[in-house]
C-alpha positions in Angstrom: 21.2 18.1 10.6 22.9 20.8 8.6 23.5 20.9 4.9 27.2 20.6 5.5 26.7 17.2 7.2 25.2 15.8 4.1 27.7 15.0 1.3 27.2 16.0 -2.3 26.7 12.4 -3.3 23.9 11.9 -0.8 22.2 15.2 -1.9 22.2 14.1 -5.5 21.0 10.6 -4.6 18.0 12.1 -2.8 17.2 14.2 -5.9 17.4 11.2 -8.2 15.6 8.8 -5.8 12.1 9.5 -7.3 10.1 7.5 -9.8 10.1 9.1 -13.3 6.8 10.7 -14.2 6.2 8.1 -17.0 6.5 5.3 -14.4 4.1 7.0 -12.1 1.5 7.3 -14.9 2.0 3.7 -15.9 1.5 2.5 -12.3 -1.7 4.6 -12.0 -3.1 3.1 -15.3 -2.2 -0.4 -14.1 -4.0 0.1 -10.8 -7.1 1.5 -12.5 -7.1 -1.4 -15.0 -6.9 -4.0 -12.1 -9.8 -2.4 -10.3 -11.8 -2.2 -13.4 -11.3 -5.9 -14.1 -12.2 -6.8 -10.5 -15.4 -4.7 -10.7 -16.2 -6.5 -14.0 -15.9 -9.9 -12.4 -18.1 -8.8 -9.5 -20.7 -7.6 -12.0 -20.6 -10.9 -13.8 -21.1 -12.8 -10.5 -23.9 -10.5 -9.6 -25.7 -10.8 -12.9 -25.0 -14.6 -12.9 -27.0 -14.9 -9.7 -24.3 -16.0 -7.3 -26.0 -16.3 -3.9 -25.4 -18.1 -0.6 
């Protein structure tokens, strides 16, 4: 598809259709925090002696 087939509105929409950098950083921090909490719970269960 050529550039002329894409309208100006669509071209600007594609440019603006990205998450802001701040949002990306916040999502990354959130995911790290969730994994850290899950690892902490696994550690607690391990130290608590959870066995079959």
